[in-house]
LUMNUMI-768913 format. One record per residue (C-alpha): chain; x, y, z. Coordinates in Angstrom, 3 decimals. Layout:
residues N
ROBA  chaine      east     north        up
ROBA       A         X         Y         Z
...
end
This chain:
residues 264
ROBA  chaine      east     north        up
ROBA       A    47.558    63.466    21.566
ROBA       A    50.694    65.011    23.575
ROBA       A    52.802    63.294    26.977
ROBA       A    50.817    64.683    30.035
ROBA       A    52.385    67.871    31.705
ROBA       A    55.442    66.757    34.523
ROBA       A    52.857    66.717    37.163
ROBA       A    55.071    66.857    40.935
ROBA       A    53.832    63.778    41.365
ROBA       A    55.606    60.431    40.689
ROBA       A    54.468    58.174    37.131
ROBA       A    55.162    54.647    38.208
ROBA       A    55.487    52.200    35.876
ROBA       A    54.465    48.907    36.515
ROBA       A    55.843    47.159    33.590
ROBA       A    58.927    48.250    31.165
ROBA       A    62.040    45.692    29.676
ROBA       A    64.785    48.342    30.585
ROBA       A    67.128    45.651    30.235
ROBA       A    65.821    44.951    26.655
ROBA       A    65.979    48.334    25.303
ROBA       A    67.006    48.701    21.007
ROBA       A    70.557    48.798    20.077
ROBA       A    70.961    52.513    20.056
ROBA       A    68.950    53.535    23.128
ROBA       A    70.977    54.148    26.087
ROBA       A    69.505    53.625    29.383
ROBA       A    70.908    56.751    30.736
ROBA       A    69.299    59.085    27.612
ROBA       A    66.060    57.278    28.212
ROBA       A    65.755    57.198    31.814
ROBA       A    66.235    61.000    32.026
ROBA       A    63.839    62.119    29.520
ROBA       A    61.057    59.375    31.255
ROBA       A    61.897    62.328    34.396
ROBA       A    61.293    65.332    32.682
ROBA       A    58.067    64.102    32.907
ROBA       A    57.811    63.427    35.968
ROBA       A    58.489    59.221    35.786
ROBA       A    60.601    58.059    38.188
ROBA       A    59.708    54.855    39.605
ROBA       A    60.025    51.820    37.288
ROBA       A    59.174    48.295    37.245
ROBA       A    61.255    45.833    35.557
ROBA       A    60.312    42.109    34.714
ROBA       A    62.068    39.081    34.176
ROBA       A    60.796    36.802    30.707
ROBA       A    63.440    34.537    30.377
ROBA       A    66.739    33.026    33.560
ROBA       A    69.209    34.383    31.196
ROBA       A    68.407    37.467    31.507
ROBA       A    67.571    37.705    35.796
ROBA       A    71.367    39.344    36.039
ROBA       A    70.595    41.854    33.644
ROBA       A    67.797    42.990    35.313
ROBA       A    69.034    43.133    38.368
ROBA       A    72.026    44.930    37.394
ROBA       A    69.867    47.966    35.489
ROBA       A    68.233    47.530    39.100
ROBA       A    71.132    48.030    41.290
ROBA       A    72.213    51.219    38.474
ROBA       A    69.316    53.159    38.473
ROBA       A    67.520    54.715    40.430
ROBA       A    63.784    53.957    40.460
ROBA       A    64.515    51.098    38.979
ROBA       A    63.219    48.076    40.598
ROBA       A    63.643    44.355    39.872
ROBA       A    60.891    41.682    39.943
ROBA       A    62.601    38.340    37.809
ROBA       A    60.850    35.563    36.595
ROBA       A    59.538    33.133    34.097
ROBA       A    57.119    34.339    30.314
ROBA       A    55.406    31.754    29.591
ROBA       A    57.025    31.201    26.373
ROBA       A    59.607    30.894    28.424
ROBA       A    58.271    27.859    30.480
ROBA       A    60.331    25.293    29.980
ROBA       A    63.284    26.514    31.280
ROBA       A    60.969    25.694    35.521
ROBA       A    62.886    23.223    36.942
ROBA       A    65.362    22.893    40.556
ROBA       A    68.088    25.133    39.289
ROBA       A    65.698    27.518    37.982
ROBA       A    63.352    27.516    41.258
ROBA       A    66.026    28.024    43.206
ROBA       A    67.731    30.570    41.571
ROBA       A    64.396    33.123    41.916
ROBA       A    64.185    32.330    44.922
ROBA       A    68.014    33.467    46.044
ROBA       A    67.176    36.251    44.118
ROBA       A    64.417    36.850    45.549
ROBA       A    65.894    37.766    48.877
ROBA       A    68.269    40.607    47.067
ROBA       A    66.518    44.424    48.134
ROBA       A    66.010    45.749    45.160
ROBA       A    63.430    42.300    43.891
ROBA       A    60.625    43.432    45.079
ROBA       A    58.377    41.112    43.042
ROBA       A    58.158    38.095    40.833
ROBA       A    56.901    38.439    36.355
ROBA       A    55.705    38.625    34.650
ROBA       A    55.044    35.139    34.632
ROBA       A    51.030    32.652    33.162
ROBA       A    49.497    31.950    31.275
ROBA       A    49.448    32.666    27.352
ROBA       A    47.016    30.855    24.628
ROBA       A    48.672    31.514    21.079
ROBA       A    51.798    29.807    22.379
ROBA       A    52.715    26.363    21.074
ROBA       A    55.165    26.267    22.810
ROBA       A    55.688    25.121    25.199
ROBA       A    52.446    23.522    25.766
ROBA       A    49.620    24.095    28.451
ROBA       A    50.534    21.060    30.673
ROBA       A    54.795    23.365    31.056
ROBA       A    53.411    26.902    30.721
ROBA       A    51.150    25.631    33.953
ROBA       A    53.303    24.171    36.389
ROBA       A    56.255    27.134    36.099
ROBA       A    53.052    29.246    36.478
ROBA       A    51.816    26.683    39.901
ROBA       A    56.091    27.173    40.578
ROBA       A    56.917    30.521    40.523
ROBA       A    53.454    31.804    42.493
ROBA       A    54.101    28.982    44.721
ROBA       A    57.802    30.961    45.565
ROBA       A    56.574    34.173    45.863
ROBA       A    53.335    33.663    48.268
ROBA       A    55.923    31.458    50.027
ROBA       A    58.088    34.765    50.185
ROBA       A    55.298    37.653    51.039
ROBA       A    56.203    38.818    46.899
ROBA       A    53.204    40.178    44.517
ROBA       A    53.392    39.310    40.884
ROBA       A    52.865    40.114    37.290
ROBA       A    50.749    38.513    35.558
ROBA       A    50.637    37.984    31.849
ROBA       A    48.195    36.957    30.070
ROBA       A    46.374    36.263    26.343
ROBA       A    43.915    33.692    25.058
ROBA       A    44.132    31.919    28.587
ROBA       A    41.583    33.737    31.293
ROBA       A    39.869    31.548    32.960
ROBA       A    42.235    28.718    32.776
ROBA       A    44.355    31.379    34.753
ROBA       A    42.085    33.146    37.491
ROBA       A    40.994    28.925    38.577
ROBA       A    44.711    27.897    38.867
ROBA       A    45.311    31.797    40.793
ROBA       A    42.516    30.632    42.920
ROBA       A    43.895    27.453    43.359
ROBA       A    47.136    28.637    44.481
ROBA       A    45.760    31.703    46.888
ROBA       A    46.998    34.272    45.268
ROBA       A    45.364    36.209    47.148
ROBA       A    46.881    36.310    49.959
ROBA       A    49.743    38.102    47.511
ROBA       A    47.935    40.331    45.152
ROBA       A    49.572    42.106    42.740
ROBA       A    49.247    43.525    38.768
ROBA       A    47.315    42.443    35.510
ROBA       A    50.743    43.668    32.869
ROBA       A    48.642    45.227    29.430
ROBA       A    45.052    44.435    31.123
ROBA       A    42.845    44.300    28.142
ROBA       A    39.919    41.752    28.760
ROBA       A    36.185    42.228    29.783
ROBA       A    34.564    44.001    33.125
ROBA       A    33.832    40.496    34.408
ROBA       A    37.623    40.097    34.317
ROBA       A    38.901    43.116    36.148
ROBA       A    36.388    42.247    39.261
ROBA       A    37.478    39.040    39.567
ROBA       A    40.854    40.011    39.352
ROBA       A    40.264    42.331    42.119
ROBA       A    38.039    40.465    43.906
ROBA       A    42.227    38.310    44.778
ROBA       A    43.984    41.364    44.772
ROBA       A    45.177    42.314    41.202
ROBA       A    46.049    45.856    40.026
ROBA       A    44.875    46.490    36.178
ROBA       A    47.628    48.206    34.367
ROBA       A    46.898    49.902    30.973
ROBA       A    49.418    51.003    29.044
ROBA       A    49.766    52.118    24.958
ROBA       A    46.756    50.551    23.586
ROBA       A    44.499    52.685    25.791
ROBA       A    45.817    55.018    23.468
ROBA       A    45.152    52.813    19.918
ROBA       A    42.447    55.264    17.559
ROBA       A    39.896    52.348    17.516
ROBA       A    39.965    51.356    21.106
ROBA       A    36.868    50.692    22.718
ROBA       A    37.062    48.622    25.519
ROBA       A    39.807    49.277    27.148
ROBA       A    38.495    52.494    28.049
ROBA       A    34.913    51.350    29.137
ROBA       A    36.413    49.262    31.369
ROBA       A    38.668    51.521    32.260
ROBA       A    35.720    54.982    32.991
ROBA       A    34.085    52.415    35.202
ROBA       A    36.376    50.614    37.045
ROBA       A    37.536    51.151    40.932
ROBA       A    40.472    54.427    41.184
ROBA       A    42.350    51.660    43.888
ROBA       A    42.438    48.968    41.283
ROBA       A    43.659    51.122    37.875
ROBA       A    48.245    51.759    37.484
ROBA       A    49.775    52.101    34.240
ROBA       A    52.994    50.554    32.441
ROBA       A    54.259    51.401    29.443
ROBA       A    56.265    47.673    27.902
ROBA       A    58.278    49.500    26.646
ROBA       A    60.039    48.648    24.116
ROBA       A    57.076    47.357    22.627
ROBA       A    52.896    48.110    22.734
ROBA       A    53.391    51.535    22.000
ROBA       A    51.483    54.401    22.211
ROBA       A    49.951    56.238    19.884
ROBA       A    50.747    59.284    17.241
ROBA       A    54.031    56.395    17.650
ROBA       A    52.807    53.376    16.762
ROBA       A    55.341    51.768    13.863
ROBA       A    58.429    52.892    16.605
ROBA       A    60.185    50.941    19.833
ROBA       A    58.622    52.105    23.117
ROBA       A    60.189    54.557    25.263
ROBA       A    59.941    54.919    28.702
ROBA       A    58.519    58.268    28.163
ROBA       A    56.230    57.463    26.872
ROBA       A    54.296    56.508    29.988
ROBA       A    52.855    59.585    29.245
ROBA       A    50.917    59.092    26.781
ROBA       A    49.833    57.026    28.229
ROBA       A    49.163    58.516    31.478
ROBA       A    47.320    61.525    29.696
ROBA       A    44.754    58.923    28.433
ROBA       A    44.176    57.699    31.421
ROBA       A    42.947    61.159    32.669
ROBA       A    41.263    61.671    30.019
ROBA       A    38.992    58.565    30.362
ROBA       A    38.904    59.056    33.706
ROBA       A    38.509    62.987    33.969
ROBA       A    40.946    63.226    36.403
ROBA       A    43.881    66.280    36.595
ROBA       A    47.144    65.433    36.054
ROBA       A    48.399    65.710    39.277
ROBA       A    45.306    62.802    40.019
ROBA       A    45.859    60.437    37.887
ROBA       A    50.052    60.507    39.439
ROBA       A    48.905    60.546    42.882
ROBA       A    46.632    57.867    41.898
ROBA       A    47.781    55.816    39.993
ROBA       A    51.999    55.845    41.888
ROBA       A    49.978    55.798    45.399
ROBA       A    47.958    52.174    44.191
ROBA       A    51.097    51.345    41.932
ROBA       A    53.033    51.248    45.433
ROBA       A    50.275    49.096    47.236
ROBA       A    49.730    46.299    45.852
ROBA       A    53.731    46.419    45.674
ROBA       A    54.571    46.286    48.845
ROBA       A    56.504    50.158    48.682
ROBA       A    55.910    52.329    51.609
end
């Protein structure tokens, strides 16, 4: 498998931790390599409060990079009046276009489900108040996450379901409330079955791309840190599954990302 060839249409990486690249990886070099493959727009999600200023610094200095500060479920215990106020302040920054990555993780023993839900609801409320979309993280908590999204009127803001690996029923439920589904490295892994089947039947207007670098490395580079340029491998696999040309894949997925994220 080789990366999709350079397309005249820009690819949009909707979930990439450019602020958390491994030691030895030089950000400007990684961006330059990605740009050679037509990957020119990037969205960095937040993880914990201490990293918010770092991701804003990257977004403010690298062209094409935008930010989505938020608390990952593993950092949900950091949600309090101070972090709420700081996040609310950051939502006024011009490079901040979403809140993320937020949600529920049923594989975590800590923080508790109660703590995760409080942080999730609080961040959804801020996003709804500011009129910005959210980036969702969900593992082993799909039913509860969908329930909370409906209760918190998340259809008013929508967003992107990061690393989607759920069922067709979950995909349709997410789409119904305005969430695009992001496909990344796991789509390329040998033996992947459900993700390609789901991708093949989805409405085209709800498919977006993500690398999740430095995590979720695509085939044939598994075992190495993921790189932003490897989004080309994901794009190539999406093109193969959908029967699209490289140009169609770039045009459709980038237009979808811009629409759900409220970008021109």
